[in-house]
N, C-alpha and C positions, 0 to 999 in steps of 0.2 A: 545880391548874391547870397548874403546871409539869410535874407527872407525866403528866397527860393529853397535854400537848404532846409530851413525850419519847416517849410510847407511840405517838402518831400519826406522828411522824417515823421511829420505828423500823419501824412497820408499812409506811410508804410511802417507805422509803429507796431503793427501786428506781427511784423517779422521778428522784432525784438521780443515780443511777447511769446511767440512760438519758440524762440531760442531759450527763453527763460523756462518755459514749460518743459521742454526736452531736458534741459539741465537739471531742473527740479526732479524730473522723473528718474534720471540717472542717480542723483543723490539719494532719493527715497529708496531706490532699489538697493543701493549699496548699504544704506542704513538698516534696511530690513534684513539683509543678509547677516550683518554683524549682530543684530539683535537676536536673530534665530540661533546663531552660533553660541552666544552667551547663554541663551535659554537651554540649549542642548547640554552644555556643561553642567548647569544646575540640575536639570532633569535626570542626568545620568546617576546622580547621587541618590535619588529617591526611588528609582525603578518602579514608577507608577505607570501602569499600562495605558491609562487613558491620557495622561499628560504626554507621554512619548508618542501616542497615536495622533493626538492633535498637532503636535509639533511636526511629526513626519508628514502628516497629510497636508498641512498648510504651507510647507516650504515652497514647492513648485507652483501651486495655484496662485498663491499670493504674489510671488515674484513675477509671474506672467501677468497677473491682474494689474500690477502697478504699471507695467509697460502698456497694456491695452488701454487703461484709463488715460495715461499721459499722452500716448500717441493719438488716441481718438479725440481728446480735448484739443490738441494742437491741430488735428485735421479739421475740426469744426471751425476753428479760427481761420484757417486757410480757406475753407469752403465759403465762409461768410464774406471774404474779400475777393476770392477768385470767381464767385458766382457760377461754379461748375455743378451740374446736376448730380454727379456721382456722389458728392459730399452729403447729399440728402439722406443717404443710407448709412451714414456714420453712426447716428444715434441708435437706430434699431440693431445695427451690427454690434454695437457696444453692449446693449441690453442682452442680446443673445449670448455674447461672449461671457458676460458676468454670470448668467444662469449656468452656462456650461462649466465655468470655473467652480461654481458652488457644487454642481453635481460631481465634478472631478474630485473636489475636496472630500465630499461625503463618501464617495466610492473608495478613495484611498484610505480614509479613516476606518471604514468597515473592513477593508482588506487587511489592514494592519492589526486590528483587534482580532479578526478571525485567525490570523497566522500565529499570534502570540498568546491568545487566551488559554492555549493548552500548554504553555511554557511554564515550568515550575519556578523559573526565576521571577516571573511576574505574579504568580498566584500560588498560594499554598494548596488550594483545591482546584487544580487545572480542569478545564472543561474538556470533555471527550472531543477528539478531532472531528469525528463524523458529525456530531451535533453542531460544532462550530462552523463546519463547512456548509451544512444545510442552512443555518440561520444567516450566515454571511451571504450566500447566494440569493436567498429570498430578499434580504435587505438591499442588495445591489440592484436586483431587478426592480424593486419598488422605487428606489431612488432614480434609476434611469427612466422608467416610465413616467414618473412625476415630472422629471426635468423636460422630457419631450412634450408633455401636455402643457407645461408652463411656457415653453418656447412657442408652441403653436398659438397659445392664447396671446402671447406678446406680439406675434406677427399678424394678429387679427383674425385668426381662424376660430370658429365656434367649436369649443370642446364637446358640447352636446352632439353636434353633427358628426364630429370625428368619432365619438364613442358609438353612435348609431351605425355609422358606416363600418366601423370595426366589428360590430356585432354581426352585421350581414356578411361582411367579408370573412369573418372567422369561420362561418359554416363552410364556405368554399375552400378556405385554407385547411380546415380540418379534414376534408376529403382528400385534398391534394398532398397533405403531409401526415398521413396516418402513421408512417414509420417514426417520424419525429415525435409525434404525440405519444406513441407507444413507448419510445425510449424515455420521454419525459416522465410518464407515469411509472415506468419501471424504476427510474431514479427516485421518484417520490416513495415508491414501495420500499426501496432499499433504506431510505432515510427514516421511514416510519417503523418498519419491521425490524430493522437492524440485524439482518442475518450475518453481516460482516461490517467491519469498520476499516478505516485507513490504517495500514500497518499490519492487518491480519493476514495470516497464511491460509489460503483457501484452495480447495480443489473440487472438481466435479467428476463423479463416476460416469455421468452421461456424456460429457465432452472432454476433450483433451485440454483441460484448463487447470493449471496449478501454478501458484506463485504467491507473491506478496502484493496486497492491494496498495497502490501508490496514490490514486486519486479517484474519487467518485464524482463524475461530472453529470450534467443534465442529459447528455446523450450517450456518453461512453464511460466505461470504467477502465482505468489503466492498471494492468497487473504486470508486475515484473517477475518473469519466470526465473527458475533457479540457475539457468544458464545466462541470466542477465539480459534476456531479450524482452522488449516491451510488448505486451499483449493487450490489444484494444478490443473490449467486448461491449457490444451494444447493450444498453440497460434492459431492453425488452426481453433479452434472452433469459434474464434472471427470473422473470415471472413464471416460467415453465421449466426451470432447470433445478435439479437437485444439487445443492451446494453443501459441501462438508467444510467445517471451520475448525481445523485442528488447533488453532491458536487458543480456543476456549476450552480445551480439554483440561480436566482436573489432574490427571496422572497419565503416565505412559506405562504400557504393559510389557512385561517380560513373559513370553510364553514359549518354552523350549522343551523338546522331547530328547532325552538322553538315554542311550542304551549301554548296558554292561554285558560281559560275556555270560554264557550259561554256566560256566565254571564258578561264577561269583554269586550264585543264587543264595548261598548261605550268609553272605555279608550284605546283601541288598537291603534288608530292613535297617541295618545300622547306617548305611550310606544315606538312605532317605531321611532318617531321623536327624543325622548331622547336617544335611543340606537345609532341612526346614529350620533347625536351630540357628544356623548361620544367617538365614534370611530374616528371621525374627529379630535378631540382634543387630542387623545391618542398619546404620543410621540413614541410609539413602532410600530405604524401603518403607512405604507407607503401610503400617500394620493395621490401620483402620479399614483397609481394603481387603478383598479376598486374597488369601495366601494359601496355596495348595502345593504339596509335593507328594505324589502318589505313584505307585506301580500300576501301570495301565495295560501292558500287553506283552504276551510272549511273541516276540518278533521272529522273523525268519532266521536271524543269526544273532539276536540280542534280546536281553530282558529290558524293556523300555519303561522308564518312569518320566513323568513330566513335571516341569516347574512353572507355576502360574502365580505371578505376583505383580505389584505395581510400584513404580518409583515415585518419590515425592516431586521430583522436578519434571517439568514438561519441555524443557529446553532440549532440542534435538541432539546437539553436540554433547551436552552433559549426560543425557540418557545413554548414549552409546558408550561413553566412558564407564558409566556405572555397570552397564550390562557386560562389558568386557571383563571388568574386575570380578563380577559374580561368576561368570563362566569359568574363569581361571580358578576361583576358589572351589567350585564344584569339581573341577579336574583334580585339584589337590586332595579333596576329601575322598574321591574315588581311589586315588593312588595310595592314600594313607591306610586304607583297608586291604591293601594287597590286590585290589581289583584293577581291571583295565576297561577303558571305554571301548566298546565293541565296534567292529567294522564288518562289512559284508564278507562272509567266508562260506566255503563249501567243504564238506568232508566226503571224500571218495572212499568207499569200502570196496576192496579188491578181494574176492574169494581166493583161498589157497589152491594151488594146482594139485590134481589127483596123482598119488603115487602108485606104482605097480602093485597088484594084489599079491598077498603072501603065497608062496608055493608055486608061483607062475615063473617058468624059465624063459629067458629071452631066446628068440629064434636065432641062435648063433650060427648053426651050420646049414641054414636054409639056403637053397640055391635061389639066385635072383631070377625073376621072371623076365620074359622078353620085354625090352624097353626100359628096364630098371637099371640103375647104375650102382655098382658095388662101391660103397664108401668104406675105406679102411681095408686093412689086410684081411 
């Protein structure tokens, strides 16, 4: 009885080995999680971009990799005793999975760096978001293509043959996907010429396009309009589109025409001089730019002078607050000289009625003609 039991245990010792492997896999996964948690606490104190990137990128791939290696190892032991044909694919599947995990790790690391390299908390000289997006996209494409080629080589395919077939097929794909290629080269043009970047406010006089750039992809650029609707524009459109980028303006312009009454012509030179003096002393006005206040026109019902100047700020909300304050000050200057801001008026001249000629007597005793009515006694 004992001998039979020992023989059975010896014949089925692989079951215990499989159990130990699975148990070891669970322990290794738990240990790795605790290790990463402690590393995260230490790395938070340094705020190093690449340390945090490696930790964030390795968490999920390494955890999944422990399970894949452990389960595949146990499956190989089971396959060696079960003599099932399906277990012959365990080793190549594990190799492909490991390559995929390495690609996943690299892609996660590139994405983390791309997202945070523009963050001032990580760098004193943050990289421009558009540049980071371009480099990140190129690196991710390179990593994925390399991973696919390595997987094909691992599975026994000839990379040289794959590349040759890809070159021939690329011609056919190029004809079939002209729009996709046009969008791709449109995105490349945006990244190289930099007419706008992520976060810029852009608009086009050619099309009804205006809003803030949220993302520049390889096929589409996402723009958030001012009523908070997403606008998806194919990148090929920008190769032939006039784009205005107000975000890169140096100043904002105040250009207003103001009219006073014709009765105030005597004090108009003093009003113009005071308005110009006020603008030159205003802290929000850029005096290095053109500043003009001049009488320009005898209007239909007003004497018109214009104000032409630039603010230091380019922020839209701040600009309108400054403009409002300046217009109120101009109104106060006009009123301080006893003048008034004109509004459209018309003067109607009524000629006086003609009086009876001297020496002419009224027809008092004249008899009324037929059909006339006698008025009064």
